[in-house]
C-alpha positions as a Markdown table, in Angstrom:
| # | Residue | x | y | z |
|---|---|---|---|---|
| 1 | Met | 0.1 | 0.0 | -0.1 |
| 2 | Ser | 2.4 | 2.5 | -1.1 |
| 3 | Ile | -0.1 | 5.3 | -2.7 |
| 4 | Ala | 0.0 | 8.4 | -0.8 |
| 5 | Tyr | -3.2 | 9.9 | 0.2 |
| 6 | Thr | -3.9 | 13.3 | 2.4 |
| 7 | Ile | -6.5 | 13.2 | 4.8 |
| 8 | Thr | -8.2 | 16.4 | 5.1 |
| 9 | Thr | -10.7 | 18.2 | 7.5 |
| 10 | Ser | -13.4 | 18.8 | 4.7 |
| 11 | Glu | -15.2 | 15.3 | 5.6 |
| 12 | Pro | -15.1 | 12.8 | 8.1 |
| 13 | Val | -12.0 | 10.8 | 8.5 |
| 14 | Asn | -13.5 | 7.5 | 8.3 |
| 15 | Gln | -15.3 | 8.3 | 5.1 |
| 16 | Gln | -12.1 | 9.4 | 3.4 |
| 17 | Ile | -10.1 | 6.3 | 4.6 |
| 18 | Tyr | -13.0 | 4.3 | 3.2 |
| 19 | Arg | -12.9 | 6.0 | -0.2 |
| 20 | Tyr | -9.1 | 5.7 | -0.5 |
| 21 | Leu | -9.0 | 1.8 | 0.5 |
| 22 | Arg | -12.1 | 1.2 | -1.7 |
| 23 | Lys | -10.0 | 2.9 | -4.7 |
| 24 | Asp | -7.1 | 0.7 | -3.8 |
| 25 | Ile | -9.2 | -2.5 | -3.8 |
| 26 | Val | -11.1 | -1.6 | -6.8 |
| 27 | Thr | -7.9 | -1.0 | -8.7 |
| 28 | Cys | -6.1 | -4.1 | -7.2 |
| 29 | Ala | -3.4 | -2.1 | -5.7 |
| 30 | Ile | -4.6 | -4.1 | -2.8 |
| 31 | His | -4.8 | -7.5 | -4.3 |
| 32 | Pro | -7.9 | -9.8 | -3.5 |
| 33 | Gly | -7.1 | -12.1 | -0.7 |
| 34 | Ser | -4.7 | -9.5 | 1.0 |
| 35 | Leu | -4.8 | -9.1 | 4.8 |
| 36 | Leu | -5.8 | -5.7 | 6.0 |
| 37 | Ser | -4.1 | -4.5 | 9.4 |
| 38 | Glu | -5.8 | -1.7 | 11.4 |
| 39 | Lys | -2.3 | -0.9 | 13.0 |
| 40 | Glu | -0.6 | -0.4 | 9.3 |
| 41 | Val | -3.7 | 1.5 | 8.0 |
| 42 | Ser | -3.6 | 3.8 | 11.1 |
| 43 | Ala | 0.1 | 4.2 | 10.5 |
| 44 | Arg | -0.4 | 4.9 | 6.8 |
| 45 | Phe | -2.9 | 7.7 | 7.3 |
| 46 | Asn | -1.5 | 8.7 | 10.7 |
| 47 | Val | -5.0 | 8.4 | 12.4 |
| 48 | Ser | -6.4 | 6.4 | 15.4 |
| 49 | Arg | -7.7 | 3.0 | 14.8 |
| 50 | Gln | -11.1 | 4.1 | 15.4 |
| 51 | Pro | -11.6 | 5.4 | 12.1 |
| 52 | Val | -10.0 | 2.8 | 10.3 |
| 53 | Arg | -12.3 | 0.4 | 12.4 |
| 54 | Glu | -15.3 | 2.3 | 10.9 |
| 55 | Ala | -13.9 | 2.3 | 7.3 |
| 56 | Phe | -13.3 | -1.5 | 7.4 |
| 57 | Ile | -17.2 | -1.9 | 8.6 |
| 58 | Lys | -18.2 | 0.1 | 5.5 |
| 59 | Leu | -15.9 | -2.0 | 3.3 |
| 60 | Ala | -17.4 | -5.0 | 4.5 |
| 61 | Glu | -20.9 | -3.8 | 3.8 |
| 62 | Ala | -19.9 | -3.1 | 0.4 |
| 63 | Gly | -18.8 | -6.7 | 0.0 |
| 64 | Leu | -15.1 | -5.7 | -0.3 |
| 65 | Val | -13.6 | -7.1 | 2.9 |
| 66 | Gln | -14.4 | -10.1 | 5.1 |
| 67 | Val | -13.8 | -10.0 | 8.8 |
| 68 | Leu | -12.7 | -13.4 | 10.1 |
| 69 | Pro | -12.6 | -13.6 | 14.0 |
| 70 | Gln | -9.3 | -14.5 | 15.5 |
| 71 | Arg | -7.6 | -14.1 | 12.1 |
| 72 | Gly | -8.3 | -10.6 | 10.8 |
| 73 | Thr | -9.7 | -8.5 | 7.9 |
| 74 | Phe | -9.2 | -9.8 | 4.6 |
| 75 | Val | -9.9 | -8.3 | 1.0 |
| 76 | Arg | -12.6 | -10.5 | -0.4 |
| 77 | Lys | -11.7 | -12.5 | -3.6 |
| 78 | Ile | -13.9 | -11.5 | -6.5 |
| 79 | Ser | -17.3 | -13.4 | -6.7 |
| 80 | Ala | -18.8 | -14.0 | -10.1 |
| 81 | Gln | -22.1 | -14.5 | -8.5 |
| 82 | Arg | -21.8 | -11.2 | -6.9 |
| 83 | Val | -20.8 | -9.4 | -9.8 |
| 84 | Ala | -23.8 | -11.0 | -11.8 |
| 85 | Asp | -26.3 | -10.0 | -9.2 |
| 86 | Gly | -24.9 | -6.5 | -8.9 |
| 87 | Arg | -25.2 | -6.1 | -12.5 |
| 88 | Phe | -28.7 | -7.4 | -12.5 |
| 89 | Ile | -29.8 | -4.9 | -10.0 |
| 90 | Arg | -28.0 | -2.1 | -11.9 |
| 91 | Glu | -29.8 | -2.9 | -15.1 |
| 92 | Ala | -33.1 | -2.7 | -13.6 |
| 93 | Val | -32.4 | 0.7 | -12.2 |
| 94 | Glu | -30.6 | 2.2 | -14.8 |
| 95 | Ile | -32.8 | 1.2 | -17.3 |
| 96 | Ala | -35.6 | 2.7 | -15.7 |
| 97 | Val | -33.5 | 5.9 | -15.3 |
| 98 | Val | -32.5 | 6.1 | -18.9 |
| 99 | Arg | -36.0 | 5.6 | -20.3 |
| 100 | Arg | -37.1 | 8.6 | -18.0 |
| 101 | Ala | -34.1 | 10.5 | -19.2 |
| 102 | Ala | -35.0 | 10.2 | -22.9 |
| 103 | Gln | -38.4 | 12.1 | -22.2 |
| 104 | Glu | -37.1 | 14.5 | -19.7 |
| 105 | Ile | -33.6 | 15.3 | -20.1 |
| 106 | Thr | -32.8 | 19.1 | -20.6 |
| 107 | Pro | -30.1 | 20.6 | -23.1 |
| 108 | Glu | -28.0 | 21.4 | -20.3 |
| 109 | Gly | -27.9 | 17.9 | -19.3 |
| 110 | Leu | -27.1 | 16.8 | -22.8 |
| 111 | Met | -24.2 | 19.2 | -22.7 |
| 112 | Ala | -23.0 | 17.8 | -19.6 |
| 113 | Leu | -22.9 | 14.4 | -21.1 |
| 114 | Glu | -21.1 | 15.6 | -24.2 |
| 115 | His | -18.5 | 17.3 | -22.1 |
| 116 | Asn | -17.9 | 14.1 | -20.3 |
| 117 | Leu | -17.6 | 12.0 | -23.3 |
| 118 | Gln | -14.8 | 14.6 | -24.5 |
| 119 | Leu | -12.9 | 13.8 | -21.3 |
| 120 | Gln | -13.3 | 10.0 | -21.7 |
| 121 | Arg | -11.7 | 10.2 | -24.9 |
| 122 | Leu | -8.8 | 12.3 | -23.6 |
| 123 | Ala | -8.4 | 9.9 | -20.7 |
| 124 | Ala | -8.5 | 7.0 | -23.1 |
| 125 | Glu | -5.8 | 8.6 | -25.2 |
| 126 | Arg | -3.7 | 8.9 | -22.0 |
| 127 | His | -4.3 | 5.5 | -20.9 |
| 128 | Asp | -5.3 | 6.5 | -17.8 |
| 129 | Ser | -7.6 | 3.9 | -16.6 |
| 130 | Gln | -8.4 | 5.2 | -13.1 |
| 131 | Ala | -9.4 | 8.6 | -14.6 |
| 132 | Phe | -11.5 | 6.9 | -17.3 |
| 133 | Leu | -13.4 | 4.7 | -14.7 |
| 134 | Ala | -14.1 | 7.8 | -12.7 |
| 135 | Leu | -15.6 | 9.5 | -15.9 |
| 136 | Asp | -17.5 | 6.2 | -16.8 |
| 137 | Asp | -19.2 | 6.6 | -13.2 |
| 138 | Glu | -19.8 | 10.5 | -13.9 |
| 139 | Phe | -21.5 | 9.7 | -17.2 |
| 140 | His | -24.0 | 7.5 | -15.6 |
| 141 | Arg | -24.5 | 9.8 | -12.5 |
| 142 | Leu | -25.3 | 12.6 | -14.8 |
| 143 | Ile | -27.9 | 10.8 | -16.4 |
| 144 | Ala | -29.7 | 10.4 | -13.2 |
| 145 | Glu | -28.9 | 13.8 | -12.2 |
| 146 | Gly | -30.4 | 15.2 | -15.5 |
| 147 | Ile | -33.8 | 13.8 | -14.4 |
| 148 | Asn | -33.2 | 15.1 | -10.6 |
| 149 | Cys | -33.0 | 11.3 | -9.5 |
| 150 | Leu | -29.5 | 11.2 | -7.8 |
| 151 | Leu | -31.0 | 8.6 | -5.4 |
| 152 | Ala | -30.9 | 6.2 | -8.1 |
| 153 | Trp | -27.3 | 6.7 | -8.9 |
| 154 | Glu | -26.6 | 6.4 | -5.1 |
| 155 | Thr | -28.4 | 3.1 | -4.9 |
| 156 | Val | -26.2 | 1.8 | -7.9 |
| 157 | Glu | -23.1 | 2.9 | -6.5 |
| 158 | Asn | -23.6 | 1.3 | -3.2 |
| 159 | Ile | -24.1 | -2.3 | -4.8 |
| 160 | Lys | -21.3 | -1.9 | -7.8 |
| 161 | Ala | -18.2 | -2.2 | -5.7 |
| 162 | Thr | -17.5 | -5.7 | -6.7 |
| 163 | Met | -18.5 | -5.1 | -10.5 |
| 164 | Asp | -15.9 | -2.2 | -10.3 |
| 165 | Arg | -12.9 | -4.5 | -9.7 |
| 166 | Val | -13.9 | -6.3 | -12.6 |
| 167 | Arg | -14.5 | -3.3 | -14.6 |
| 168 | Phe | -11.1 | -2.0 | -13.9 |
| 169 | Leu | -9.4 | -5.5 | -15.1 |
| 170 | Thr | -11.4 | -5.5 | -18.4 |
| 171 | Leu | -10.1 | -2.1 | -19.3 |
| 172 | Ser | -6.5 | -3.3 | -20.0 |
| 173 | Glu | -7.3 | -7.0 | -20.8 |
| 174 | Val | -10.6 | -7.6 | -22.5 |
| 175 | Ser | -12.9 | -4.4 | -23.0 |
| 176 | Pro | -10.8 | -1.4 | -24.0 |
| 177 | Pro | -12.1 | 2.2 | -23.3 |
| 178 | Glu | -12.6 | 2.9 | -27.1 |
| 179 | Ser | -15.5 | 0.3 | -27.1 |
| 180 | Leu | -17.0 | 1.5 | -23.9 |
| 181 | Ile | -16.8 | 5.0 | -25.4 |
| 182 | Gln | -18.8 | 3.9 | -28.4 |
| 183 | Gln | -21.3 | 2.6 | -26.0 |
| 184 | His | -21.8 | 5.7 | -24.0 |
| 185 | Glu | -22.0 | 7.7 | -27.4 |
| 186 | Asn | -24.9 | 5.3 | -28.5 |
| 187 | Ile | -26.8 | 6.1 | -25.2 |
| 188 | Tyr | -26.1 | 9.8 | -25.6 |
| 189 | His | -27.4 | 9.8 | -29.1 |
| 190 | Ala | -30.5 | 8.0 | -28.2 |
| 191 | Leu | -31.1 | 10.5 | -25.4 |
| 192 | Lys | -30.6 | 13.4 | -27.7 |
| 193 | Ala | -33.0 | 11.9 | -30.2 |
| 194 | Gln | -35.5 | 11.4 | -27.2 |
| 195 | Asp | -35.8 | 7.7 | -28.5 |
| 196 | Val | -36.7 | 5.7 | -25.3 |
| 197 | Glu | -36.6 | 2.4 | -26.9 |
| 198 | Ala | -33.2 | 3.2 | -28.3 |
| 199 | Ala | -31.9 | 4.6 | -25.0 |
| 200 | Glu | -33.2 | 1.4 | -23.4 |
| 201 | Ala | -31.4 | -0.9 | -25.8 |
| 202 | Ala | -28.1 | 0.9 | -25.9 |
| 203 | Met | -27.9 | 1.1 | -21.9 |
| 204 | Arg | -28.7 | -2.6 | -21.9 |
| 205 | Arg | -26.0 | -3.6 | -24.3 |
| 206 | His | -23.5 | -1.6 | -22.3 |
| 207 | Leu | -24.4 | -3.0 | -18.9 |
| 208 | Gln | -24.3 | -6.5 | -20.1 |
| 209 | Glu | -20.7 | -6.2 | -21.3 |
| 210 | Met | -19.9 | -7.2 | -17.8 |
| 211 | Ile | -21.3 | -10.6 | -18.3 |
| 212 | Leu | -19.3 | -11.1 | -21.5 |
| 213 | Thr | -16.0 | -10.1 | -20.0 |
| 214 | Ile | -16.0 | -11.9 | -16.5 |
| 215 | Thr | -15.1 | -15.4 | -17.9 |
| 216 | Pro | -11.8 | -14.5 | -19.7 |
| 217 | Ile | -10.8 | -12.1 | -16.8 |
| 218 | Ala | -11.3 | -14.9 | -14.3 |
| 219 | Glu | -9.6 | -17.2 | -16.5 |
| 220 | Arg | -6.5 | -14.8 | -16.6 |
| 221 | Asn | -6.5 | -13.9 | -12.9 |
| 222 | Ser | -7.9 | -17.0 | -11.2 |
| 223 | Glu | -6.0 | -16.5 | -7.8 |
| 224 | Trp | -8.0 | -13.3 | -7.5 |
| 225 | Phe | -11.6 | -15.0 | -7.9 |
| 226 | Glu | -13.6 | -17.2 | -5.5 |
| 227 | Ala | -13.7 | -21.0 | -6.6 |
| 228 | Pro | -16.9 | -21.7 | -8.7 |
């Protein structure tokens, strides 16, 4: 865990530690199966153990770590079943959002999506996977924001942590950013045309990409996945 992060006074310490550790786990900077030590994390961030303990609880709720009595806290290996379940729930929510957005999104909402797509292309050109993933999330958040329904995105965000680890691995190995950008552009154009059915179809194809990519990713990184 060599990446340096700064703890600020802008938000609760436990939330910052949770966010930083979540990022490290999602990007596999902390490998699946690794032991997380309260003492080491406390020293890393120069904080007491209490906010670290609280961050661990939140990571467990997100399905990213497992607390084993008398053994410690371990980063969970990736579960193909949890990925499939998360994608199913996410698809149900985001299909409803994109259908409504095709009818209600404003010109300002479309401009925000277009700007986001430009930034995605730049991140892809720089081969910056972490920036691209953040912009990917922002694209989906902006659609929900465009219909004043951020709670829908917050719901998705709370269940997609396991999916995000697979998403990160697919960028370099199976599903390059360029293909994802094209999928995002298809969604954008359907929204711009106010075509409800096309928007739903484009979003469904985009979210089903996860099911198509998890098998080759699991085969190449078998030590990071739970046994079937």
